[in-house]
C-alpha positions as CSV (number, residue, x, y, z in Angstrom):
1,X,0.0,0.0,0.0
2,X,1.1,3.6,-0.7
3,X,1.4,6.7,1.4
4,X,-0.8,9.3,-0.3
5,X,-0.9,13.0,0.2
6,X,-4.4,14.5,0.0
7,X,-4.6,18.3,-0.4
8,X,-8.0,19.7,0.6
9,X,-8.4,16.7,3.0
10,X,-11.2,18.4,4.9
11,X,-13.2,19.5,1.8
12,X,-16.2,18.0,0.1
13,X,-14.2,15.7,-2.2
14,X,-11.0,15.4,0.0
15,X,-12.8,14.1,3.1
16,X,-14.5,11.3,1.2
17,X,-11.3,10.5,-0.6
18,X,-9.4,10.1,2.7
19,X,-12.0,7.7,3.9
20,X,-11.9,5.6,0.7
21,X,-8.1,5.5,0.6
22,X,-7.9,4.4,4.2
23,X,-10.5,1.7,3.5
24,X,-8.2,0.4,0.8
25,X,-5.4,0.2,3.3
26,X,-3.4,3.2,2.2
27,X,-1.6,5.5,4.7
28,X,-3.0,9.0,4.1
29,X,-1.2,12.3,4.8
30,X,-4.0,14.8,5.3
31,X,-2.9,18.3,4.4
32,X,-4.1,21.0,6.7
33,X,-3.4,24.8,6.6
34,X,-3.7,24.9,10.4
35,X,-1.4,23.3,13.0
36,X,-1.9,19.5,12.9
37,X,-4.0,18.3,15.8
38,X,-3.8,14.5,15.2
39,X,-1.8,11.7,13.7
40,X,-2.0,11.6,9.9
41,X,-2.2,15.4,9.4
42,X,0.6,17.4,7.8
43,X,1.0,21.1,7.8
44,X,0.6,22.6,4.3
45,X,-0.5,26.1,3.5
46,X,-1.1,26.2,-0.3
47,X,-1.8,29.9,-0.3
48,X,1.2,30.9,1.8
49,X,3.4,28.3,0.1
50,X,4.7,26.9,3.4
51,X,5.2,23.3,4.4
52,X,5.4,22.1,0.8
53,X,8.6,19.9,1.0
54,X,7.7,18.5,4.4
55,X,4.2,17.5,3.2
56,X,5.7,15.5,0.3
57,X,8.3,13.8,2.4
58,X,7.8,10.0,2.2
59,X,4.8,10.3,-0.1
60,X,4.4,8.1,-3.2
61,X,1.3,9.6,-4.7
62,X,-0.8,12.8,-4.2
63,X,-4.2,14.3,-4.9
64,X,-4.0,18.0,-5.7
65,X,-6.5,20.8,-6.0
66,X,-6.5,24.6,-5.7
67,X,-8.3,26.0,-2.6
68,X,-11.6,27.7,-3.4
69,X,-11.8,31.5,-3.4
70,X,-8.7,32.1,-5.5
71,X,-8.4,32.8,-9.2
72,X,-4.6,32.3,-9.5
73,X,-4.8,28.5,-9.4
74,X,-1.7,28.0,-11.5
75,X,0.4,30.0,-9.1
76,X,-0.9,28.0,-6.2
77,X,-0.5,24.6,-7.8
78,X,2.8,25.0,-9.5
79,X,4.9,24.6,-6.3
80,X,3.0,21.4,-5.4
81,X,3.6,19.9,-8.9
82,X,7.3,20.9,-8.7
83,X,7.5,19.2,-5.3
84,X,5.9,16.1,-6.7
85,X,8.5,16.0,-9.4
86,X,11.4,16.5,-7.0
87,X,10.0,13.7,-4.8
88,X,9.7,11.3,-7.7
89,X,6.0,10.6,-7.1
90,X,4.5,7.6,-8.9
91,X,1.2,9.3,-9.5
92,X,-0.4,12.7,-9.1
93,X,-4.2,13.2,-9.6
94,X,-5.1,16.8,-10.1
95,X,-8.7,18.0,-9.9
96,X,-9.6,21.0,-12.0
97,X,-13.0,21.6,-13.5
98,X,-14.9,20.6,-16.7
99,X,-14.0,23.1,-19.4
100,X,-10.7,24.0,-17.9
101,X,-9.0,22.9,-21.1
102,X,-11.1,25.2,-23.3
103,X,-8.7,28.1,-22.9
104,X,-4.9,27.7,-22.8
105,X,-4.6,31.1,-21.0
106,X,-6.9,30.0,-18.1
107,X,-5.1,29.5,-14.8
108,X,-6.4,26.0,-14.3
109,X,-5.3,25.0,-17.8
110,X,-1.8,26.4,-17.1
111,X,-1.7,24.2,-14.0
112,X,-2.8,21.2,-16.1
113,X,-0.1,21.9,-18.7
114,X,2.6,22.2,-15.9
115,X,1.6,18.8,-14.6
116,X,1.6,17.3,-18.1
117,X,5.1,18.6,-18.7
118,X,6.5,17.6,-15.3
119,X,7.4,14.1,-16.1
120,X,5.3,12.8,-13.2
121,X,2.7,10.1,-14.1
122,X,-0.6,11.9,-13.8
123,X,-4.3,12.0,-14.2
124,X,-6.4,15.1,-14.5
125,X,-10.0,15.0,-13.3
126,X,-12.3,17.7,-14.6
127,X,-15.7,17.4,-12.7
128,X,-18.8,19.2,-13.7
129,X,-20.8,21.2,-11.1
130,X,-21.2,19.4,-7.8
131,X,-24.6,18.2,-6.6
132,X,-23.4,19.2,-3.2
133,X,-23.6,22.9,-4.1
134,X,-27.3,22.6,-3.4
135,X,-26.7,21.7,0.3
136,X,-23.8,24.2,0.7
137,X,-23.4,27.2,-1.6
138,X,-27.0,27.5,-2.7
139,X,-28.4,26.3,0.7
140,X,-29.2,29.8,2.2
141,X,-31.7,30.7,-0.5
142,X,-33.4,27.3,-0.3
143,X,-33.8,27.4,3.5
144,X,-34.8,31.1,3.7
145,X,-36.9,31.5,0.6
146,X,-37.4,28.1,-0.9
147,X,-35.6,29.4,-3.9
148,X,-32.6,28.4,-6.1
149,X,-31.6,31.8,-7.6
150,X,-29.0,31.6,-10.3
151,X,-28.3,33.3,-13.7
152,X,-28.5,30.1,-15.7
153,X,-31.9,30.2,-17.5
154,X,-33.2,26.8,-18.7
155,X,-29.7,25.4,-19.4
156,X,-29.1,21.9,-18.2
157,X,-26.1,20.5,-16.3
158,X,-24.9,17.0,-15.8
159,X,-24.3,17.5,-12.0
160,X,-22.0,15.0,-10.3
161,X,-22.0,13.8,-6.8
162,X,-18.7,14.7,-5.0
163,X,-18.6,11.1,-3.7
164,X,-18.2,9.8,-7.2
165,X,-15.4,12.2,-7.8
166,X,-13.6,10.9,-4.7
167,X,-14.2,7.3,-5.8
168,X,-12.7,8.0,-9.2
169,X,-9.7,9.7,-7.6
170,X,-9.3,6.8,-5.2
171,X,-9.3,4.2,-8.0
172,X,-6.7,6.1,-10.0
173,X,-4.4,6.7,-6.9
174,X,-4.6,3.0,-6.0
175,X,-3.1,1.6,-9.3
176,X,-0.8,2.4,-12.2
177,X,-3.3,2.0,-15.1
178,X,-4.7,4.8,-17.2
179,X,-1.7,7.0,-16.6
180,X,-1.2,10.4,-18.3
181,X,-4.9,10.8,-19.2
182,X,-7.5,13.4,-18.4
183,X,-11.1,12.7,-17.7
184,X,-14.2,14.9,-17.7
185,X,-16.5,13.6,-14.8
186,X,-20.2,14.0,-15.0
187,X,-23.4,12.5,-13.7
188,X,-25.4,10.3,-15.9
189,X,-28.2,12.8,-16.7
190,X,-28.4,16.5,-17.5
191,X,-31.0,18.5,-15.6
192,X,-32.2,22.1,-15.7
193,X,-32.8,23.9,-12.4
194,X,-36.5,23.6,-12.6
195,X,-36.0,19.8,-12.6
196,X,-33.6,20.0,-9.7
197,X,-36.1,22.1,-7.7
198,X,-38.8,19.6,-8.5
199,X,-36.7,16.7,-7.2
200,X,-35.8,18.6,-4.0
201,X,-39.4,19.5,-3.5
202,X,-40.5,15.9,-3.9
203,X,-37.8,14.5,-1.6
204,X,-38.2,17.1,1.2
205,X,-41.9,17.8,1.0
206,X,-41.1,21.5,0.8
207,X,-42.0,23.9,-2.0
208,X,-38.7,24.7,-3.7
209,X,-38.5,26.6,-7.0
210,X,-35.9,27.9,-9.4
211,X,-35.6,31.7,-10.1
212,X,-33.5,32.9,-13.0
213,X,-31.7,36.1,-12.0
214,X,-29.5,38.6,-13.8
215,X,-25.7,38.1,-13.6
216,X,-25.3,41.5,-11.9
217,X,-27.7,40.4,-9.1
218,X,-25.7,37.2,-8.6
219,X,-22.5,39.1,-8.4
220,X,-24.0,41.6,-5.9
221,X,-25.3,38.7,-3.7
222,X,-21.9,37.0,-3.7
223,X,-20.0,40.2,-2.8
224,X,-22.6,41.0,-0.1
225,X,-22.0,37.5,1.3
226,X,-18.3,38.2,1.6
227,X,-16.9,36.6,-1.6
228,X,-13.9,38.6,-2.9
229,X,-15.0,40.7,-6.0
230,X,-12.5,39.0,-8.3
231,X,-13.7,35.5,-7.3
232,X,-17.4,36.7,-7.6
233,X,-16.6,37.8,-11.2
234,X,-15.1,34.3,-11.8
235,X,-18.2,32.6,-10.5
236,X,-20.5,34.7,-12.6
237,X,-18.4,34.0,-15.6
238,X,-18.5,30.3,-15.3
239,X,-22.2,30.4,-14.5
240,X,-22.5,32.2,-17.9
241,X,-20.8,29.2,-19.5
242,X,-23.4,27.0,-17.8
243,X,-26.2,29.2,-19.3
244,X,-24.6,28.9,-22.7
245,X,-25.0,25.1,-22.5
246,X,-21.4,24.0,-21.9
247,X,-22.3,22.0,-18.7
248,X,-24.9,19.7,-20.4
249,X,-22.6,17.1,-21.8
250,X,-22.3,13.7,-20.1
251,X,-19.4,11.2,-20.1
252,X,-19.0,7.6,-18.9
253,X,-15.7,8.3,-17.1
254,X,-16.9,7.5,-13.6
255,X,-18.2,4.1,-14.8
256,X,-15.1,3.4,-16.8
257,X,-12.7,4.1,-13.9
258,X,-14.7,2.9,-10.9
259,X,-16.8,0.2,-12.5
260,X,-19.9,1.8,-11.0
261,X,-22.4,4.2,-12.5
262,X,-22.5,7.7,-11.0
263,X,-25.2,8.5,-8.5
264,X,-28.4,10.0,-9.7
265,X,-29.6,13.4,-8.5
266,X,-32.5,11.6,-6.8
267,X,-30.1,9.4,-4.8
268,X,-28.1,12.4,-3.8
269,X,-31.2,14.3,-2.7
270,X,-32.4,11.4,-0.6
271,X,-29.0,11.0,1.1
272,X,-28.8,14.8,1.9
273,X,-32.5,15.3,2.7
274,X,-31.9,16.6,6.2
275,X,-29.9,19.5,4.9
276,X,-33.0,21.2,3.5
277,X,-35.2,20.5,6.6
278,X,-33.3,22.6,9.1
């Protein structure tokens, strides 16, 4: 079994990935930007760039992602990729986002290219929008007004459960096959937000609806909630890509890599039902 570094170990994908890797018998180094409080944690502040070499010491494989809230993802990820190269890692799995490869000038694409050119065996995972956004980022509007308010019109998205992303990463980190390939990860079905609202309403017994709003209203709400203006601009921009139809495509990558079909939105909603009943 390998010792595997997981960056973002306390996050939506990372926490599930840690669980799955440990269940497979791997030793996991859980990166934390705070002082470690228990065995298995390693200090690594990706934003400050501290603790990088120590975090990679004794590691054979790594899962990397950029922390949310920052638009200079390439600058944050480059030192980690360089450390992986210096340490001679057997595999790096980098999570970016579906569509990251559409623009060579985009920060996430620059990070992907840096990994591709590093000489380290790699995989790139580009997941579509998370189902878990509805019980986290969009939760306030659902709880307080029964509304999913987004500037996306009637466009559809092949939302993916973060647990399926983690399962895909765990499979790739546990073997040596499928090296040096990138995969777009999606759910099996594309839904518009009226369909999402209908599923959530049915599962919770609450009246939940979708409201299409203007991009400027979305940006104002994000900034008002404390999101940095440049990151708010980024979120509004990628929601614009959603509205333009770029998030509708589905792939079979989860099934191909894990051997299991991705979870349906109905299954996700049933599992997280208590989130919308607070």
